[in-house]
N, CA and C atoms of all chains as a GROMACS GRO file, in nm:
protein
  618
    1UNK      N    1   8.686   9.273  12.799
    1UNK     CA    2   8.594   9.160  12.814
    1UNK      C    3   8.658   9.048  12.897
    2UNK      N    4   8.583   8.996  12.994
    2UNK     CA    5   8.634   8.884  13.074
    2UNK      C    6   8.599   8.752  13.005
    3UNK      N    7   8.667   8.647  13.048
    3UNK     CA    8   8.633   8.516  12.988
    3UNK      C    9   8.675   8.402  13.083
    4UNK      N   10   8.623   8.283  13.052
    4UNK     CA   11   8.654   8.164  13.133
    4UNK      C   12   8.756   8.075  13.064
    5UNK      N   13   8.833   8.133  12.975
    5UNK     CA   14   8.921   8.052  12.891
    5UNK      C   15   9.024   7.973  12.972
    6UNK      N   16   9.086   8.039  13.069
    6UNK     CA   17   9.190   7.971  13.148
    6UNK      C   18   9.131   7.849  13.221
    7UNK      N   19   9.014   7.869  13.282
    7UNK     CA   20   8.949   7.758  13.354
    7UNK      C   21   8.916   7.643  13.261
    8UNK      N   22   8.863   7.676  13.146
    8UNK     CA   23   8.826   7.572  13.050
    8UNK      C   24   8.950   7.496  13.003
    9UNK      N   25   9.055   7.571  12.977
    9UNK     CA   26   9.180   7.506  12.933
    9UNK      C   27   9.235   7.414  13.041
   10UNK      N   28   9.234   7.462  13.165
   10UNK     CA   29   9.288   7.381  13.276
   10UNK      C   30   9.202   7.256  13.301
   11UNK      N   31   9.071   7.270  13.279
   11UNK     CA   32   8.982   7.154  13.293
   11UNK      C   33   9.023   7.043  13.195
   12UNK      N   34   9.063   7.085  13.077
   12UNK     CA   35   9.106   6.989  12.975
   12UNK      C   36   9.250   6.940  12.998
   13UNK      N   37   9.322   7.007  13.085
   13UNK     CA   38   9.460   6.969  13.113
   13UNK      C   39   9.557   7.010  13.004
   14UNK      N   40   9.521   7.114  12.930
   14UNK     CA   41   9.608   7.160  12.821
   14UNK      C   42   9.696   7.274  12.869
   15UNK      N   43   9.815   7.282  12.813
   15UNK     CA   44   9.900   7.399  12.836
   15UNK      C   45   9.855   7.508  12.738
   16UNK      N   46   9.907   7.630  12.760
   16UNK     CA   47   9.874   7.738  12.666
   16UNK      C   48   9.922   7.705  12.525
   17UNK      N   49  10.038   7.640  12.518
   17UNK     CA   50  10.093   7.603  12.388
   17UNK      C   51  10.004   7.503  12.316
   18UNK      N   52   9.951   7.405  12.393
   18UNK     CA   53   9.864   7.304  12.331
   18UNK      C   54   9.734   7.367  12.281
   19UNK      N   55   9.678   7.457  12.362
   19UNK     CA   56   9.555   7.525  12.319
   19UNK      C   57   9.583   7.610  12.195
   20UNK      N   58   9.699   7.677  12.196
   20UNK     CA   59   9.736   7.760  12.080
   20UNK      C   60   9.744   7.675  11.953
   21UNK      N   61   9.801   7.555  11.968
   21UNK     CA   62   9.813   7.466  11.852
   21UNK      C   63   9.675   7.426  11.800
   22UNK      N   64   9.584   7.393  11.892
   22UNK     CA   65   9.449   7.351  11.852
   22UNK      C   66   9.371   7.465  11.787
   23UNK      N   67   9.399   7.587  11.833
   23UNK     CA   68   9.327   7.702  11.776
   23UNK      C   69   9.400   7.762  11.656
   24UNK      N   70   9.519   7.711  11.628
   24UNK     CA   71   9.605   7.762  11.520
   24UNK      C   72   9.637   7.911  11.540
   25UNK      N   73   9.672   7.946  11.663
   25UNK     CA   74   9.719   8.082  11.693
   25UNK      C   75   9.849   8.069  11.772
   26UNK      N   76   9.913   8.182  11.801
   26UNK     CA   77  10.038   8.177  11.877
   26UNK      C   78  10.006   8.163  12.027
   27UNK      N   79  10.106   8.119  12.104
   27UNK     CA   80  10.088   8.106  12.249
   27UNK      C   81  10.063   8.244  12.310
   28UNK      N   82  10.126   8.345  12.252
   28UNK     CA   83  10.107   8.482  12.301
   28UNK      C   84   9.960   8.524  12.290
   29UNK      N   85   9.895   8.480  12.182
   29UNK     CA   86   9.754   8.515  12.162
   29UNK      C   87   9.668   8.450  12.270
   30UNK      N   88   9.696   8.322  12.300
   30UNK     CA   89   9.620   8.253  12.405
   30UNK      C   90   9.640   8.325  12.538
   31UNK      N   91   9.764   8.361  12.568
   31UNK     CA   92   9.793   8.430  12.693
   31UNK      C   93   9.720   8.565  12.700
   32UNK      N   94   9.723   8.640  12.588
   32UNK     CA   95   9.656   8.770  12.586
   32UNK      C   96   9.505   8.755  12.600
   33UNK      N   97   9.451   8.647  12.544
   33UNK     CA   98   9.306   8.621  12.559
   33UNK      C   99   9.273   8.589  12.704
   34UNK      N  100   9.353   8.502  12.764
   34UNK     CA  101   9.325   8.459  12.902
   34UNK      C  102   9.336   8.573  13.002
   35UNK      N  103   9.430   8.663  12.978
   35UNK     CA  104   9.448   8.774  13.072
   35UNK      C  105   9.356   8.892  13.039
   36UNK      N  106   9.276   8.878  12.937
   36UNK     CA  107   9.180   8.982  12.900
   36UNK      C  108   9.242   9.103  12.834
   37UNK      N  109   9.368   9.087  12.787
   37UNK     CA  110   9.434   9.200  12.721
   37UNK      C  111   9.389   9.212  12.575
   38UNK      N  112   9.332   9.106  12.525
   38UNK     CA  113   9.294   9.105  12.383
   38UNK      C  114   9.160   9.035  12.367
   39UNK      N  115   9.069   9.099  12.293
   39UNK     CA  116   8.940   9.037  12.263
   39UNK      C  117   8.948   8.971  12.126
   40UNK      N  118   8.903   8.847  12.115
   40UNK     CA  119   8.919   8.777  11.987
   40UNK      C  120   8.822   8.828  11.881
   41UNK      N  121   8.856   8.800  11.757
   41UNK     CA  122   8.764   8.830  11.647
   41UNK      C  123   8.649   8.729  11.655
   42UNK      N  124   8.543   8.754  11.582
   42UNK     CA  125   8.427   8.663  11.584
   42UNK      C  126   8.465   8.522  11.535
   43UNK      N  127   8.540   8.509  11.424
   43UNK     CA  128   8.578   8.373  11.382
   43UNK      C  129   8.659   8.297  11.488
   44UNK      N  130   8.751   8.368  11.557
   44UNK     CA  131   8.831   8.300  11.661
   44UNK      C  132   8.742   8.265  11.781
   45UNK      N  133   8.651   8.354  11.815
   45UNK     CA  134   8.559   8.325  11.926
   45UNK      C  135   8.476   8.200  11.894
   46UNK      N  136   8.432   8.188  11.769
   46UNK     CA  137   8.356   8.069  11.729
   46UNK      C  138   8.443   7.943  11.737
   47UNK      N  139   8.569   7.953  11.697
   47UNK     CA  140   8.660   7.837  11.704
   47UNK      C  141   8.678   7.793  11.848
   48UNK      N  142   8.695   7.892  11.938
   48UNK     CA  143   8.712   7.861  12.080
   48UNK      C  144   8.587   7.793  12.134
   49UNK      N  145   8.470   7.850  12.102
   49UNK     CA  146   8.344   7.794  12.151
   49UNK      C  147   8.324   7.652  12.100
   50UNK      N  148   8.356   7.630  11.974
   50UNK     CA  149   8.341   7.497  11.914
   50UNK      C  150   8.436   7.398  11.980
   51UNK      N  151   8.558   7.442  12.007
   51UNK     CA  152   8.659   7.353  12.067
   51UNK      C  153   8.614   7.305  12.206
   52UNK      N  154   8.553   7.395  12.283
   52UNK     CA  155   8.511   7.357  12.418
   52UNK      C  156   8.365   7.312  12.424
   53UNK      N  157   8.298   7.312  12.310
   53UNK     CA  158   8.160   7.265  12.305
   53UNK      C  159   8.065   7.353  12.385
   54UNK      N  160   8.091   7.483  12.385
   54UNK     CA  161   8.004   7.575  12.458
   54UNK      C  162   7.966   7.692  12.367
   55UNK      N  163   7.872   7.774  12.414
   55UNK     CA  164   7.835   7.892  12.335
   55UNK      C  165   7.935   8.005  12.364
   56UNK      N  166   7.940   8.099  12.271
   56UNK     CA  167   8.033   8.212  12.288
   56UNK      C  168   8.001   8.290  12.415
   57UNK      N  169   7.871   8.314  12.437
   57UNK     CA  170   7.835   8.398  12.553
   57UNK      C  171   7.858   8.329  12.687
   58UNK      N  172   7.875   8.197  12.686
   58UNK     CA  173   7.906   8.130  12.813
   58UNK      C  174   8.057   8.134  12.843
   59UNK      N  175   8.137   8.167  12.741
   59UNK     CA  176   8.282   8.176  12.761
   59UNK      C  177   8.325   8.321  12.781
   60UNK      N  178   8.270   8.410  12.701
   60UNK     CA  179   8.309   8.552  12.707
   60UNK      C  180   8.199   8.634  12.774
   61UNK      N  181   8.242   8.717  12.869
   61UNK     CA  182   8.146   8.796  12.946
   61UNK      C  183   8.176   8.944  12.926
   62UNK      N  184   8.079   9.019  12.868
   62UNK     CA  185   8.102   9.163  12.853
   62UNK      C  186   8.115   9.231  12.990
   63UNK      N  187   8.196   9.337  12.996
   63UNK     CA  188   8.223   9.400  13.126
   63UNK      C  189   8.108   9.485  13.178
   64UNK      N  190   8.021   9.536  13.087
   64UNK     CA  191   7.914   9.625  13.136
   64UNK      C  192   7.798   9.549  13.202
   65UNK      N  193  12.246   8.075  12.596
   65UNK     CA  194  12.194   7.974  12.503
   65UNK      C  195  12.053   7.934  12.543
   66UNK      N  196  12.035   7.912  12.675
   66UNK     CA  197  11.904   7.874  12.727
   66UNK      C  198  11.801   7.983  12.697
   67UNK      N  199  11.845   8.109  12.712
   67UNK     CA  200  11.757   8.223  12.687
   67UNK      C  201  11.716   8.227  12.540
   68UNK      N  202  11.815   8.201  12.453
   68UNK     CA  203  11.787   8.200  12.308
   68UNK      C  204  11.688   8.090  12.272
   69UNK      N  205  11.708   7.972  12.332
   69UNK     CA  206  11.620   7.858  12.305
   69UNK      C  207  11.478   7.890  12.350
   70UNK      N  208  11.469   7.949  12.470
   70UNK     CA  209  11.335   7.983  12.522
   70UNK      C  210  11.269   8.089  12.434
   71UNK      N  211  11.351   8.185  12.387
   71UNK     CA  212  11.296   8.289  12.299
   71UNK      C  213  11.244   8.225  12.171
   72UNK      N  214  11.326   8.133  12.116
   72UNK     CA  215  11.287   8.069  11.990
   72UNK      C  216  11.157   7.989  12.008
   73UNK      N  217  11.146   7.919  12.120
   73UNK     CA  218  11.026   7.838  12.145
   73UNK      C  219  10.902   7.924  12.171
   74UNK      N  220  10.925   8.048  12.216
   74UNK     CA  221  10.810   8.135  12.242
   74UNK      C  222  10.753   8.195  12.115
   75UNK      N  223  10.829   8.183  12.006
   75UNK     CA  224  10.782   8.243  11.880
   75UNK      C  225  10.673   8.157  11.817
   76UNK      N  226  10.584   8.223  11.746
   76UNK     CA  227  10.478   8.148  11.677
   76UNK      C  228  10.540   8.077  11.556
   77UNK      N  229  10.475   7.969  11.507
   77UNK     CA  230  10.528   7.900  11.388
   77UNK      C  231  10.546   7.994  11.268
   78UNK      N  232  10.452   8.089  11.253
   78UNK     CA  233  10.460   8.182  11.138
   78UNK      C  234  10.585   8.269  11.150
   79UNK      N  235  10.616   8.313  11.273
   79UNK     CA  236  10.734   8.398  11.293
   79UNK      C  237  10.863   8.316  11.276
   80UNK      N  238  10.861   8.192  11.324
   80UNK     CA  239  10.979   8.105  11.304
   80UNK      C  240  11.002   8.082  11.154
   81UNK      N  241  10.896   8.056  11.080
   81UNK     CA  242  10.909   8.036  10.934
   81UNK      C  243  10.963   8.163  10.869
   82UNK      N  244  10.917   8.279  10.916
   82UNK     CA  245  10.962   8.406  10.858
   82UNK      C  246  11.111   8.426  10.884
   83UNK      N  247  11.155   8.396  11.008
   83UNK     CA  248  11.297   8.413  11.038
   83UNK      C  249  11.383   8.321  10.953
   84UNK      N  250  11.337   8.196  10.935
   84UNK     CA  251  11.411   8.104  10.848
   84UNK      C  252  11.416   8.156  10.704
   85UNK      N  253  11.298   8.200  10.657
   85UNK     CA  254  11.287   8.242  10.517
   85UNK      C  255  11.362   8.370  10.488
   86UNK      N  256  11.388   8.451  10.594
   86UNK     CA  257  11.453   8.579  10.568
   86UNK      C  258  11.606   8.570  10.571
   87UNK      N  259  11.660   8.452  10.604
   87UNK     CA  260  11.806   8.438  10.611
   87UNK      C  261  11.869   8.462  10.473
   88UNK      N  262  11.820   8.390  10.371
   88UNK     CA  263  11.881   8.402  10.238
   88UNK      C  264  11.864   8.540  10.176
   89UNK      N  265  11.745   8.603  10.188
   89UNK     CA  266  11.736   8.741  10.137
   89UNK      C  267  11.834   8.836  10.204
   90UNK      N  268  11.860   8.816  10.336
   90UNK     CA  269  11.957   8.903  10.406
   90UNK      C  270  12.098   8.879  10.354
   91UNK      N  271  12.132   8.751  10.332
   91UNK     CA  272  12.265   8.718  10.277
   91UNK      C  273  12.279   8.780  10.138
   92UNK      N  274  12.172   8.765  10.057
   92UNK     CA  275  12.174   8.820   9.920
   92UNK      C  276  12.187   8.973   9.926
   93UNK      N  277  12.119   9.035  10.024
   93UNK     CA  278  12.126   9.182  10.037
   93UNK      C  279  12.270   9.226  10.063
   94UNK      N  280  12.337   9.154  10.154
   94UNK     CA  281  12.476   9.192  10.185
   94UNK      C  282  12.567   9.170  10.064
   95UNK      N  283  12.542   9.061   9.990
   95UNK     CA  284  12.623   9.034   9.870
   95UNK      C  285  12.600   9.144   9.766
   96UNK      N  286  12.474   9.184   9.748
   96UNK     CA  287  12.444   9.289   9.650
   96UNK      C  288  12.499   9.425   9.692
   97UNK      N  289  12.500   9.449   9.823
   97UNK     CA  290  12.559   9.576   9.872
   97UNK      C  291  12.709   9.576   9.842
   98UNK      N  292  12.773   9.458   9.859
   98UNK     CA  293  12.916   9.447   9.827
   98UNK      C  294  12.938   9.473   9.678
   99UNK      N  295  12.850   9.416   9.594
   99UNK     CA  296  12.859   9.439   9.449
   99UNK      C  297  12.840   9.587   9.417
  100UNK      N  298  12.742   9.647   9.486
  100UNK     CA  299  12.712   9.790   9.468
  100UNK      C  300  12.837   9.875   9.501
  101UNK      N  301  12.901   9.842   9.613
  101UNK     CA  302  13.021   9.917   9.654
  101UNK      C  303  13.135   9.895   9.556
  102UNK      N  304  13.150   9.769   9.512
  102UNK     CA  305  13.257   9.735   9.418
  102UNK      C  306  13.240   9.814   9.289
  103UNK      N  307  13.114   9.817   9.238
  103UNK     CA  308  13.086   9.888   9.112
  103UNK      C  309  13.101  10.039   9.130
  104UNK      N  310  13.066  10.088   9.249
  104UNK     CA  311  13.076  10.233   9.274
  104UNK      C  312  13.222  10.280   9.267
  105UNK      N  313  13.314  10.190   9.308
  105UNK     CA  314  13.457  10.225   9.304
  105UNK      C  315  13.515  10.219   9.163
  106UNK      N  316  13.445  10.145   9.072
  106UNK     CA  317  13.497  10.126   8.936
  106UNK      C  318  13.406  10.188   8.831
  107UNK      N  319  13.340  10.295   8.866
  107UNK     CA  320  13.239  10.352   8.777
  107UNK      C  321  13.291  10.388   8.638
  108UNK      N  322  13.410  10.449   8.624
  108UNK     CA  323  13.453  10.488   8.488
  108UNK      C  324  13.472  10.368   8.395
  109UNK      N  325  13.504  10.251   8.450
  109UNK     CA  326  13.531  10.134   8.366
  109UNK      C  327  13.407  10.057   8.325
  110UNK      N  328  13.290  10.093   8.375
  110UNK     CA  329  13.168  10.017   8.347
  110UNK      C  330  13.073  10.096   8.257
  111UNK      N  331  12.997  10.022   8.174
  111UNK     CA  332  12.896  10.088   8.090
  111UNK      C  333  12.778  10.132   8.178
  112UNK      N  334  12.703  10.231   8.125
  112UNK     CA  335  12.592  10.287   8.204
  112UNK      C  336  12.489  10.181   8.247
  113UNK      N  337  12.444  10.092   8.157
  113UNK     CA  338  12.344   9.992   8.203
  113UNK      C  339  12.395   9.906   8.318
  114UNK      N  340  12.523   9.868   8.314
  114UNK     CA  341  12.581   9.787   8.422
  114UNK      C  342  12.590   9.866   8.551
  115UNK      N  343  12.622   9.995   8.536
  115UNK     CA  344  12.631  10.080   8.657
  115UNK      C  345  12.494  10.092   8.724
  116UNK      N  346  12.390  10.106   8.638
  116UNK     CA  347  12.254  10.117   8.694
  116UNK      C  348  12.215   9.986   8.762
  117UNK      N  349  12.246   9.872   8.694
  117UNK     CA  350  12.211   9.740   8.752
  117UNK      C  351  12.282   9.720   8.886
  118UNK      N  352  12.411   9.752   8.890
  118UNK     CA  353  12.487   9.732   9.014
  118UNK      C  354  12.438   9.826   9.124
  119UNK      N  355  12.403   9.949   9.083
  119UNK     CA  356  12.358  10.047   9.183
  119UNK      C  357  12.226  10.004   9.248
  120UNK      N  358  12.138   9.945   9.166
  120UNK     CA  359  12.004   9.909   9.217
  120UNK      C  360  11.993   9.764   9.262
  121UNK      N  361  12.100   9.686   9.245
  121UNK     CA  362  12.092   9.542   9.276
  121UNK      C  363  12.047   9.512   9.420
  122UNK      N  364  12.087   9.590   9.523
  122UNK     CA  365  12.038   9.557   9.659
  122UNK      C  366  11.884   9.557   9.669
  123UNK      N  367  11.820   9.632   9.578
  123UNK     CA  368  11.673   9.637   9.582
  123UNK      C  369  11.610   9.500   9.554
  124UNK      N  370  11.680   9.419   9.472
  124UNK     CA  371  11.628   9.285   9.440
  124UNK      C  372  11.613   9.202   9.567
  125UNK      N  373  11.721   9.204   9.647
  125UNK     CA  374  11.717   9.126   9.772
  125UNK      C  375  11.616   9.186   9.870
  126UNK      N  376  11.604   9.319   9.868
  126UNK     CA  377  11.507   9.386   9.956
  126UNK      C  378  11.365   9.345   9.918
  127UNK      N  379  11.339   9.335   9.786
  127UNK     CA  380  11.206   9.294   9.739
  127UNK      C  381  11.178   9.149   9.781
  128UNK      N  382  11.281   9.066   9.776
  128UNK     CA  383  11.269   8.926   9.819
  128UNK      C  384  11.233   8.920   9.968
  129UNK      N  385  11.305   9.001  10.048
  129UNK     CA  386  11.279   9.006  10.192
  129UNK      C  387  11.137   9.058  10.220
  130UNK      N  388  11.096   9.157  10.143
  130UNK     CA  389  10.962   9.214  10.160
  130UNK      C  390  10.855   9.110  10.127
  131UNK      N  391  10.883   9.028  10.024
  131UNK     CA  392  10.787   8.922   9.986
  131UNK      C  393  10.772   8.821  10.100
  132UNK      N  394  10.885   8.786  10.166
  132UNK     CA  395  10.876   8.692  10.279
  132UNK      C  396  10.800   8.756  10.395
  133UNK      N  397  10.817   8.888  10.412
  133UNK     CA  398  10.745   8.956  10.520
  133UNK      C  399  10.595   8.957  10.491
  134UNK      N  400  10.559   8.981  10.365
  134UNK     CA  401  10.417   8.981  10.328
  134UNK      C  402  10.357   8.842  10.348
  135UNK      N  403  10.435   8.738  10.319
  135UNK     CA  404  10.388   8.600  10.340
  135UNK      C  405  10.365   8.577  10.491
  136UNK      N  406  10.457   8.631  10.573
  136UNK     CA  407  10.441   8.618  10.718
  136UNK      C  408  10.313   8.690  10.764
  137UNK      N  409  10.291   8.810  10.711
  137UNK     CA  410  10.170   8.886  10.748
  137UNK      C  411  10.044   8.808  10.712
  138UNK      N  412  10.049   8.736  10.600
  138UNK     CA  413   9.933   8.656  10.557
  138UNK      C  414   9.914   8.536  10.649
  139UNK      N  415  10.026   8.475  10.694
  139UNK     CA  416  10.019   8.349  10.771
  139UNK      C  417   9.998   8.370  10.921
  140UNK      N  418  10.033   8.487  10.974
  140UNK     CA  419  10.031   8.503  11.120
  140UNK      C  420   9.888   8.514  11.171
  141UNK      N  421   9.873   8.497  11.301
  141UNK     CA  422   9.737   8.502  11.357
  141UNK      C  423   9.694   8.647  11.379
  142UNK      N  424   9.569   8.663  11.425
  142UNK     CA  425   9.510   8.798  11.427
  142UNK      C  426   9.579   8.893  11.524
  143UNK      N  427   9.626   8.843  11.639
  143UNK     CA  428   9.695   8.933  11.733
  143UNK      C  429   9.830   8.976  11.676
  144UNK      N  430   9.902   8.879  11.620
  144UNK     CA  431  10.032   8.912  11.560
  144UNK      C  432  10.015   9.016  11.449
  145UNK      N  433   9.911   8.996  11.366
  145UNK     CA  434   9.888   9.089  11.256
  145UNK      C  435   9.855   9.228  11.311
  146UNK      N  436   9.779   9.231  11.419
  146UNK     CA  437   9.744   9.359  11.482
  146UNK      C  438   9.871   9.430  11.531
  147UNK      N  439   9.962   9.353  11.593
  147UNK     CA  440  10.087   9.413  11.642
  147UNK      C  441  10.172   9.464  11.526
  148UNK      N  442  10.182   9.379  11.422
  148UNK     CA  443  10.264   9.418  11.306
  148UNK      C  444  10.209   9.544  11.240
  149UNK      N  445  10.078   9.546  11.217
  149UNK     CA  446  10.019   9.660  11.147
  149UNK      C  447  10.027   9.787  11.233
  150UNK      N  448  10.012   9.769  11.364
  150UNK     CA  449  10.027   9.884  11.454
  150UNK      C  450  10.167   9.940  11.447
  151UNK      N  451  10.267   9.851  11.453
  151UNK     CA  452  10.407   9.895  11.448
  151UNK      C  453  10.439   9.960  11.313
  152UNK      N  454  10.388   9.901  11.206
  152UNK     CA  455  10.413   9.957  11.072
  152UNK      C  456  10.350  10.096  11.058
  153UNK      N  457  10.228  10.110  11.111
  153UNK     CA  458  10.159  10.240  11.100
  153UNK      C  459  10.235  10.348  11.177
  154UNK      N  460  10.277  10.315  11.301
  154UNK     CA  461  10.352  10.413  11.381
  154UNK      C  462  10.484  10.449  11.314
  155UNK      N  463  10.556  10.345  11.267
  155UNK     CA  464  10.687  10.369  11.204
  155UNK      C  465  10.671  10.452  11.077
  156UNK      N  466  10.568  10.421  10.999
  156UNK     CA  467  10.545  10.498  10.875
  156UNK      C  468  10.512  10.643  10.910
  157UNK      N  469  10.432  10.663  11.014
  157UNK     CA  470  10.395  10.799  11.055
  157UNK      C  471  10.515  10.878  11.102
  158UNK      N  472  10.599  10.815  11.183
  158UNK     CA  473  10.720  10.883  11.235
  158UNK      C  474  10.814  10.919  11.120
  159UNK      N  475  10.836  10.820  11.029
  159UNK     CA  476  10.927  10.845  10.916
  159UNK      C  477  10.871  10.952  10.823
  160UNK      N  478  10.740  10.952  10.805
  160UNK     CA  479  10.676  11.053  10.719
  160UNK      C  480  10.696  11.193  10.779
  161UNK      N  481  10.672  11.205  10.910
  161UNK     CA  482  10.689  11.335  10.975
  161UNK      C  483  10.835  11.381  10.968
  162UNK      N  484  10.927  11.289  10.994
  162UNK     CA  485  11.070  11.324  10.989
  162UNK      C  486  11.110  11.365  10.847
  163UNK      N  487  11.059  11.291  10.748
  163UNK     CA  488  11.089  11.321  10.608
  163UNK      C  489  11.037  11.458  10.568
  164UNK      N  490  10.912  11.487  10.609
  164UNK     CA  491  10.853  11.618  10.576
  164UNK      C  492  10.929  11.730  10.647
  165UNK      N  493  10.967  11.705  10.774
  165UNK     CA  494  11.041  11.806  10.849
  165UNK      C  495  11.174  11.836  10.780
  166UNK      N  496  11.244  11.729  10.738
  166UNK     CA  497  11.372  11.747  10.668
  166UNK      C  498  11.350  11.825  10.538
  167UNK      N  499  11.244  11.790  10.466
  167UNK     CA  500  11.217  11.857  10.338
  167UNK      C  501  11.189  12.006  10.360
  168UNK      N  502  11.108  12.038  10.461
  168UNK     CA  503  11.074  12.179  10.485
  168UNK      C  504  11.196  12.258  10.533
  169UNK      N  505  11.278  12.195  10.618
  169UNK     CA  506  11.400  12.263  10.666
  169UNK      C  507  11.497  12.289  10.552
  170UNK      N  508  11.511  12.189  10.462
  170UNK     CA  509  11.600  12.205  10.346
  170UNK      C  510  11.546  12.313  10.253
  171UNK      N  511  11.414  12.309  10.233
  171UNK     CA  512  11.349  12.404  10.142
  171UNK      C  513  11.361  12.548  10.193
  172UNK      N  514  11.353  12.562  10.327
  172UNK     CA  515  11.363  12.697  10.386
  172UNK      C  516  11.508  12.744  10.398
  173UNK      N  517  11.601  12.658  10.360
  173UNK     CA  518  11.743  12.695  10.369
  173UNK      C  519  11.796  12.694  10.511
  174UNK      N  520  11.725  12.628  10.601
  174UNK     CA  521  11.768  12.624  10.741
  174UNK      C  522  11.858  12.504  10.770
  175UNK      N  523  11.869  12.415  10.676
  175UNK     CA  524  11.956  12.298  10.694
  175UNK      C  525  12.033  12.275  10.565
  176UNK      N  526  12.150  12.216  10.581
  176UNK     CA  527  12.233  12.190  10.463
  176UNK      C  528  12.282  12.045  10.469
  177UNK      N  529  12.190  11.952  10.444
  177UNK     CA  530  12.224  11.811  10.452
  177UNK      C  531  12.229  11.752  10.311
  178UNK      N  532  12.316  11.654  10.294
  178UNK     CA  533  12.322  11.583  10.166
  178UNK      C  534  12.200  11.492  10.154
  179UNK      N  535  12.142  11.486  10.035
  179UNK     CA  536  12.022  11.404  10.011
  179UNK      C  537  12.045  11.257  10.046
  180UNK      N  538  12.166  11.207  10.013
  180UNK     CA  539  12.202  11.067  10.042
  180UNK      C  540  12.194  11.038  10.191
  181UNK      N  541  12.244  11.135  10.270
  181UNK     CA  542  12.246  11.118  10.416
  181UNK      C  543  12.104  11.122  10.472
  182UNK      N  544  12.023  11.214  10.420
  182UNK     CA  545  11.884  11.227  10.469
  182UNK      C  546  11.809  11.097  10.440
  183UNK      N  547  11.826  11.043  10.317
  183UNK     CA  548  11.755  10.919  10.280
  183UNK      C  549  11.798  10.804  10.370
  184UNK      N  550  11.931  10.795  10.398
  184UNK     CA  551  11.982  10.687  10.484
  184UNK      C  552  11.925  10.698  10.625
  185UNK      N  553  11.921  10.821  10.679
  185UNK     CA  554  11.868  10.842  10.814
  185UNK      C  555  11.720  10.809  10.822
  186UNK      N  556  11.648  10.842  10.714
  186UNK     CA  557  11.504  10.811  10.713
  186UNK      C  558  11.480  10.660  10.713
  187UNK      N  559  11.562  10.587  10.636
  187UNK     CA  560  11.550  10.439  10.633
  187UNK      C  561  11.578  10.383  10.773
  188UNK      N  562  11.686  10.434  10.835
  188UNK     CA  563  11.722  10.386  10.969
  188UNK      C  564  11.612  10.418  11.070
  189UNK      N  565  11.558  10.540  11.059
  189UNK     CA  566  11.450  10.581  11.150
  189UNK      C  567  11.329  10.491  11.134
  190UNK      N  568  11.296  10.459  11.010
  190UNK     CA  569  11.181  10.372  10.982
  190UNK      C  570  11.203  10.235  11.048
  191UNK      N  571  11.322  10.178  11.028
  191UNK     CA  572  11.352  10.044  11.081
  191UNK      C  573  11.355  10.044  11.233
  192UNK      N  574  11.424  10.142  11.292
  192UNK     CA  575  11.437  10.144  11.438
  192UNK      C  576  11.303  10.173  11.507
  193UNK      N  577  11.226  10.265  11.449
  193UNK     CA  578  11.097  10.295  11.513
  193UNK      C  579  11.004  10.174  11.501
  194UNK      N  580  11.010  10.103  11.387
  194UNK     CA  581  10.930   9.980  11.373
  194UNK      C  582  10.971   9.879  11.480
  195UNK      N  583  11.102   9.856  11.495
  195UNK     CA  584  11.151   9.755  11.590
  195UNK      C  585  11.113   9.792  11.733
  196UNK      N  586  11.132   9.919  11.769
  196UNK     CA  587  11.101   9.962  11.906
  196UNK      C  588  10.951   9.949  11.936
  197UNK      N  589  10.869   9.994  11.843
  197UNK     CA  590  10.724   9.991  11.868
  197UNK      C  591  10.673   9.848  11.865
  198UNK      N  592  10.730   9.765  11.778
  198UNK     CA  593  10.692   9.623  11.773
  198UNK      C  594  10.726   9.556  11.907
  199UNK      N  595  10.843   9.587  11.960
  199UNK     CA  596  10.883   9.531  12.090
  199UNK      C  597  10.792   9.578  12.203
  200UNK      N  598  10.757   9.708  12.198
  200UNK     CA  599  10.670   9.764  12.302
  200UNK      C  600  10.531   9.699  12.296
  201UNK      N  601  10.477   9.684  12.174
  201UNK     CA  602  10.345   9.622  12.160
  201UNK      C  603  10.348   9.476  12.204
  202UNK      N  604  10.459   9.408  12.171
  202UNK     CA  605  10.474   9.268  12.211
  202UNK      C  606  10.468   9.254  12.363
  203UNK      N  607  10.540   9.343  12.432
  203UNK     CA  608  10.541   9.340  12.580
  203UNK      C  609  10.402   9.372  12.636
  204UNK      N  610  10.332   9.462  12.569
  204UNK     CA  611  10.200   9.504  12.617
  204UNK      C  612  10.102   9.386  12.616
  205UNK      N  613  10.112   9.302  12.517
  205UNK     CA  614  10.018   9.189  12.506
  205UNK      C  615  10.077   9.059  12.558
  206UNK      N  616  10.201   9.061  12.606
  206UNK     CA  617  10.265   8.936  12.649
  206UNK      C  618  10.206   8.886  12.782
   0.00000   0.00000   0.00000
């Protein structure tokens, strides 16, 4: 699954570490999410959407 | 030193807490192993209950370490938990297959290994396969 996480984070001027702190996950998790190596669980996807004030489907894009 | 600092900073808070929390159980494990060895050398002079306590004492520290690991599994985030559980599953599978292979070879009379040695090798295999697979999974998602 692709996503706009990196762009959203950079718009806010946050480092991966800062975003990880806000989401209460490790920096490795943020990096894996941004590079599309890992798809988040539904609760984490909701936390991300809430943090950036957007809907889940506007941040995460299915590949098909 | 710089490399160590960077490695430490790259760890998640849950993993840092786990490393801190596991120091004392590891120290206790080494102390209990020393007690175990000391008692093993003086077996005729000790009563049976004391011999059993000294023989099994390292398990106390191991249980303490396992409790800190379970706390880490509870506290870590979803990707970390996925990596840990993946590594544990692979390591358990490898150790199970090796254990069964050793058992069948011994049973068929094709091998002549001491039980103590087989158990020690299985423990080492479990630990090393866990560490290797955990490292590989970490790199895959890094």
